[in-house]
C-alpha positions, 0 to 999 in steps of 0.5 A: 500500500505504501508503494501505491501511495508513493506512485500516486503521489510522485509517479516514481519511487523515491527511496527516502520517501518510500522509507518514510511511508514504510516507517509510518505504516509500521508505527501505526500497526507494528503487530501486523505480522512483519518478519523479524528482519523487517521489524528490526530495520523499521524500528531502527528507521523509526529511531532516526537511522537512515534506510541506507544504513539499516538496509546495508547493515542487515545480515552482517553488512551483506544486506538482505536477500529475503523475499520481502521486496519481491512480495511487494513489487507487482504494483511496480510492474503494473505501473511501469508496464509500458517500459521494462527498463523503467520497471527494472530501475524503479523496482531496484530503487524500491528493493534497496530501501530494505533488501539491498543484497543483489538477490533481494533486488533480483527477486523484486525485479523478477516479480515486477517484470513478470507483472509488467509483461502479464499486463502487456499480454492480457487478452492474448492466447494463453500459451503466447502470454506464458511464453512472453512472460517467461522470456521478459523475466529471464532476459532482464532479471539480473543473473545470480541465484534467483535467475538460476532458479527462474531458469529451473522453473521455466523447465518445470512442466506446468502439468506437475502438481504444485507440491512437487514443483515446490520441492524442486524449486523451494517455496519460501521456507528459507524466506529468501528471494531465490527460494521463493520467487521462481516457484511463485512465478511458476504458479502464476504462469501455471494458472494465469487465467484463473485467480482462484486456482492460482492461489489455491495451487500456491498454497498447495506448495506450502512454504511462505504462503502469504508472501507467495500468494502476494506475488502470485495474486499481484501477477495474475490479477493483471491478466484476469482483471478485477472481474476475474477475482471472485466477488466473495473474496473482494467483499471479504478482503481487508479495507484498503487503507490508502492515502491517495491524493485527490484526483 
């Protein structure tokens, strides 16, 4: 929600501003279910420490390669879908605030690219769309562990049951981008035209289910549109507490 607010206000990601939005939201509801690493960073920022220091200090100065920045990056792909180079740069800026490790950034970029290309291919024949999403994601995601996982996921047949795919690819038990993003994007592409089935399949993979479903839901929604999301799910969702500027 902070990312959507930032884009609505400035039409770009300013790390300083985004860090402030993250901190404000954390202070408003610190018991919401943040991961340990996120809590430590946000509490430090709330005490006045700059995001550059907190982000790079994570994991003994290596920065976090966790899956948190990937979890929140689908809106970036949607917003900048007409310019994949911009998708990469803005997603990188977003990730740097909390996940400055190259793999943390790669996870964020991969999800943003998949989301952007999903929007670009909406309305196309399903197989064509799937191939285009894989191609764009593999071509522009920075090389490393996450990219290697995506290559492996690309080779996993969509007919495989999600539980077995999760065993091959990882489904977030390690809470890292390489262990999360490949399976999540595979699930999204597997059920690109069915939002309900996409999330059910993702849950069948176990692991870091809320993060996985955030990634999958963010991507698939761009193909099926609002009408493709079950109405009862829309009615039962949490109220969207967005502070958007007046149009």
